[in-house]
C-alpha positions as CSV (number, residue, x, y, z in Angstrom):
1,M,0.0,0.0,0.0
2,D,1.3,3.5,-0.9
3,P,2.2,5.6,2.2
4,T,0.3,8.5,0.6
5,S,-3.0,6.6,0.9
6,A,-5.3,6.6,3.9
7,L,-8.2,4.6,5.3
8,S,-11.7,6.1,5.5
9,V,-14.9,4.6,6.8
10,N,-18.1,4.5,4.6
11,A,-21.6,4.6,5.8
12,S,-21.8,0.8,6.4
13,G,-18.7,1.0,8.6
14,A,-16.3,-0.8,6.2
15,S,-12.8,0.5,5.7
16,V,-12.2,1.9,2.3
17,S,-8.8,2.9,0.9
18,T,-8.7,6.4,-0.3
19,N,-5.8,7.9,-2.2
20,L,-4.7,11.4,-1.2
21,E,-3.3,13.3,-4.2
22,Y,-1.0,16.2,-3.7
23,S,0.4,18.7,-6.2
24,Y,4.1,19.5,-5.9
25,N,6.0,22.5,-7.2
26,P,8.9,21.1,-9.4
27,G,10.9,24.3,-8.8
28,L,10.5,24.1,-5.1
29,D,11.5,20.4,-5.1
30,K,14.7,21.1,-7.1
31,A,15.5,23.9,-4.6
32,L,15.0,21.6,-1.7
33,G,16.9,18.9,-3.3
34,S,19.9,21.2,-4.0
35,T,19.8,22.4,-0.4
36,L,19.7,18.8,1.0
37,L,22.6,17.9,-1.3
38,I,24.7,20.7,0.0
39,F,23.8,19.9,3.6
40,S,24.6,16.2,3.1
41,A,28.0,17.1,1.6
42,L,28.9,19.4,4.4
43,G,27.6,16.9,7.0
44,I,29.7,14.0,5.6
45,S,32.8,16.2,5.2
46,F,32.8,17.8,8.7
47,N,31.8,14.7,10.5
48,L,34.5,12.7,8.9
49,I,37.0,15.3,10.1
50,V,35.5,15.0,13.6
51,L,35.9,11.2,13.4
52,F,39.6,11.4,12.5
53,A,40.2,14.1,15.2
54,V,38.4,12.1,17.9
55,R,40.3,8.9,16.9
56,A,43.6,10.8,17.4
57,V,42.5,12.1,20.8
58,T,41.5,8.6,22.1
59,K,45.1,7.4,21.4
60,R,46.5,9.9,23.8
61,N,46.7,9.7,27.6
62,C,43.7,11.6,28.9
63,S,41.2,11.4,31.7
64,K,38.5,8.8,31.7
65,A,35.8,11.4,31.5
66,R,37.4,13.0,28.4
67,L,37.9,9.6,26.9
68,A,34.3,8.6,27.4
69,S,33.1,11.9,25.9
70,S,35.4,11.4,22.9
71,L,34.0,7.9,22.3
72,F,30.4,9.1,22.5
73,I,31.3,12.0,20.2
74,F,32.8,9.5,17.8
75,N,29.6,7.5,17.7
76,L,27.5,10.6,17.4
77,S,29.6,11.8,14.4
78,L,29.3,8.3,12.8
79,S,25.5,8.5,13.2
80,D,25.5,11.9,11.5
81,V,27.6,10.6,8.6
82,L,25.1,7.8,8.0
83,Y,22.2,10.3,8.3
84,S,23.9,12.6,5.8
85,G,24.0,9.6,3.4
86,V,20.2,9.3,3.7
87,L,19.9,13.0,2.7
88,V,21.7,12.2,-0.5
89,F,19.0,9.7,-1.4
90,S,16.2,12.2,-0.5
91,A,18.0,14.9,-2.6
92,A,18.2,12.6,-5.6
93,T,14.5,11.8,-5.5
94,L,13.7,15.6,-5.3
95,L,16.1,16.6,-8.1
96,S,14.9,13.8,-10.4
97,G,11.2,14.7,-9.9
98,A,10.4,11.3,-8.2
99,R,8.5,13.1,-5.5
100,A,5.7,14.0,-7.9
101,S,5.5,10.6,-9.7
102,G,6.9,8.2,-7.1
103,I,9.9,5.9,-7.4
104,N,10.0,2.7,-9.3
105,E,10.2,0.2,-6.5
106,D,10.0,-2.7,-8.9
107,N,13.6,-1.9,-9.8
108,L,15.9,-4.0,-7.6
109,L,18.5,-1.3,-7.1
110,V,15.9,1.3,-6.2
111,F,14.1,-1.2,-3.9
112,V,17.4,-2.0,-2.0
113,L,18.4,1.7,-1.7
114,C,14.9,2.6,-0.4
115,N,15.0,-0.1,2.3
116,L,18.6,0.6,3.2
117,T,18.0,4.3,3.5
118,G,14.8,3.7,5.4
119,V,16.6,1.5,8.0
120,L,19.4,4.1,8.3
121,F,17.0,7.0,8.7
122,N,15.1,5.1,11.4
123,L,18.4,4.1,13.1
124,T,20.3,7.4,13.0
125,V,17.6,9.7,14.0
126,R,17.3,7.7,17.3
127,S,21.0,7.0,17.8
128,S,21.9,10.7,17.6
129,L,19.5,11.5,20.4
130,W,20.9,8.6,22.5
131,F,24.5,9.6,22.1
132,L,23.7,13.2,23.0
133,T,22.0,11.9,26.1
134,M,25.1,9.8,27.0
135,L,27.3,12.9,26.6
136,T,25.0,14.8,29.0
137,L,25.1,11.8,31.4
138,V,28.9,11.8,31.5
139,R,29.0,15.5,32.3
140,Y,26.4,15.0,35.0
141,I,28.5,12.3,36.7
142,V,31.7,14.3,36.5
143,V,30.1,17.4,38.0
144,I,27.9,15.7,40.7
145,H,30.2,12.8,41.6
146,P,33.7,13.9,40.8
147,L,35.4,11.4,43.1
148,R,33.4,8.4,41.9
149,A,33.6,9.4,38.2
150,P,36.9,7.6,37.5
151,H,35.3,4.4,38.8
152,L,31.9,4.8,37.2
153,I,33.2,5.9,33.8
154,T,35.5,3.3,32.2
155,K,36.4,2.7,28.6
156,Y,34.9,-0.8,28.7
157,R,31.5,0.5,30.0
158,V,31.4,3.2,27.4
159,K,32.1,0.7,24.6
160,V,29.5,-1.7,25.9
161,T,26.9,1.1,26.2
162,A,27.6,2.2,22.6
163,A,27.3,-1.3,21.4
164,I,24.0,-1.8,23.2
165,I,22.6,1.4,21.8
166,W,23.5,0.5,18.2
167,S,22.2,-3.1,18.6
168,V,18.9,-2.2,20.1
169,L,18.1,0.6,17.7
170,L,19.1,-1.5,14.7
171,L,16.7,-4.2,15.9
172,L,14.0,-1.6,16.2
173,A,14.8,-0.3,12.7
174,L,14.5,-3.8,11.4
175,A,11.3,-4.6,13.4
176,P,8.9,-3.9,10.5
177,Y,10.3,-6.8,8.6
178,T,9.3,-9.2,11.3
179,V,5.6,-8.5,10.6
180,G,6.1,-8.5,6.8
181,V,6.3,-4.7,6.3
182,Q,8.9,-3.1,4.1
183,Y,10.0,0.4,3.8
184,R,8.2,2.4,1.1
185,Y,8.9,5.8,-0.4
186,S,6.8,8.6,1.1
187,R,6.3,11.6,-1.1
188,H,5.4,13.7,2.0
189,V,8.8,13.6,3.5
190,A,10.9,12.4,0.5
191,V,12.3,9.5,2.4
192,C,11.5,5.8,2.7
193,I,9.5,4.9,5.8
194,W,7.5,1.9,6.9
195,F,3.7,2.1,6.8
196,M,1.3,-0.2,8.6
197,E,-2.4,-0.4,8.1
198,D,-2.7,-2.5,11.3
199,K,-2.8,0.0,14.1
200,F,-2.4,-2.8,16.7
201,T,1.0,-3.7,15.1
202,L,2.0,-0.1,15.2
203,I,1.1,0.2,18.9
204,K,3.2,-2.9,19.6
205,E,6.3,-1.4,17.9
206,R,5.9,1.8,19.9
207,I,5.5,-0.1,23.2
208,C,8.7,-2.1,22.3
209,F,10.6,1.1,21.5
210,H,9.6,2.9,24.7
211,F,10.3,-0.2,26.7
212,F,14.0,-0.1,25.5
213,L,14.0,3.6,25.9
214,I,13.5,3.2,29.6
215,V,15.3,-0.1,30.2
216,V,18.6,0.6,28.4
217,P,19.7,3.6,30.5
218,I,18.9,1.7,33.7
């Protein structure tokens, strides 16, 4: 089912699929596509610089708090690089006019790219927030518990925390496939997202996400 369609209820109470057609401005789409392409190029370039800089810092002898912050910044920059790659796909669809006509998902390459960027979009949007939260948590521990900080913050714990965040969020990004749902191109946001007609399935995914949102920090 196309993500731009919706369900309406007729007089008899039966669900009827209704297509919602929108008119897009080709000039505006090209302007947005060009802007996204510039942002993605800048995002990839600057975040790669940060990755190399942080890698150099972690090789030096520094405090555990600084090392922990550096490792979380490394993961945050990695997340931003992947997100910038998703913007390239969105920019390409806007510049090619695919937002008005839709993309050919019967093409194997387009299908793979759509699902790949959909998973990455779902993954990186959440991971960026998590690593920003971890950076804040490190600063909180250093300020509130300065004497215990060296014992609470270790390189091993930081690496395990980062691995857990990536693993859990990747599982959540892949969750739609477990119920037979694939990522589809949405002309509303010019990115591939997953769409479910079954509201109960959608509620289950949200409960699962918020469960991990609470459990993982604990």
